[in-house]
C-alpha angles and dihedrals in degrees: 000000000000092000092052091048091048090053089049090049091054090055094043108024091166092065103107094183092060092047091051091049091053091049092050093050092049090051092050091050091051091051091049092051093048093048100034114163127192118218093189093099095053116107133179108267101178143331137207121229110207093206091063095056097070105189090014093055119134109199116195096005115203107180142000141194134194126216129211091271089055093248111153122226115198129189118212117204099194099042095035091224136136110219125196120203124181126229091269093056095256119141112245107173143346124201133187110193096195137004093244098042124136104187119208126159128032139182136171132213119172105310095342122100115187120196131179125219110212096192101041096035093231135134115218125202117204134176120231092270090062095253115147109235102169145356133191141172138064138207117286147079101266129096110297091015126110145200112197107349116211129157126023133189136184122210127212091268092058097253119145121228111194131192106226091190101178091050091045095232147101120238126199125208135179124238091275092057093253117148115252108169146323137215138182137063135205114281141100096237124107113286093019128095139231115188095326118202116178136041140186132176126210114180104302097345122095118201118201131183 
């Protein structure tokens, strides 16, 4: 990709967008080489078969998160349930926030578990025991409204970053669920979004897929 862009830059040296793209790709390659990681030594340690968990089953899982005690929190799209499994593989709790729920993204920070509901366009806040403590959001295109919620991420300050996939944007909320800001618009160009799905935050950088 870099070689093709370099050839294009030679033909059109005045194209700033191409020059910036080349610079970004070179920077990413340098980061990868400095922080190279080999996956060759990784082996399968264990796996969890939903069908064997009976009432703790999690058909069509979409996302998961792990807390400091190594408990696993799994979102099930088809059943609309949040399932909690301990570090020994034992089912602890299963919660279905609403009859019509289709749960999607999940993230954990301290005692806060944030989950998105793709179908109902809601964000649920649970504690580590699986108790629902808060929910916010509704369908729409305005601030604090959603259309097809997917990924969610909490930063170290307790802010929520939410993938509002159908509206091709990211929305940010404080710990109370109050709208802070939004960014993104529909397009396939760099810096713009087209049905985004996942999100991660590292310090002041937001990564979106």
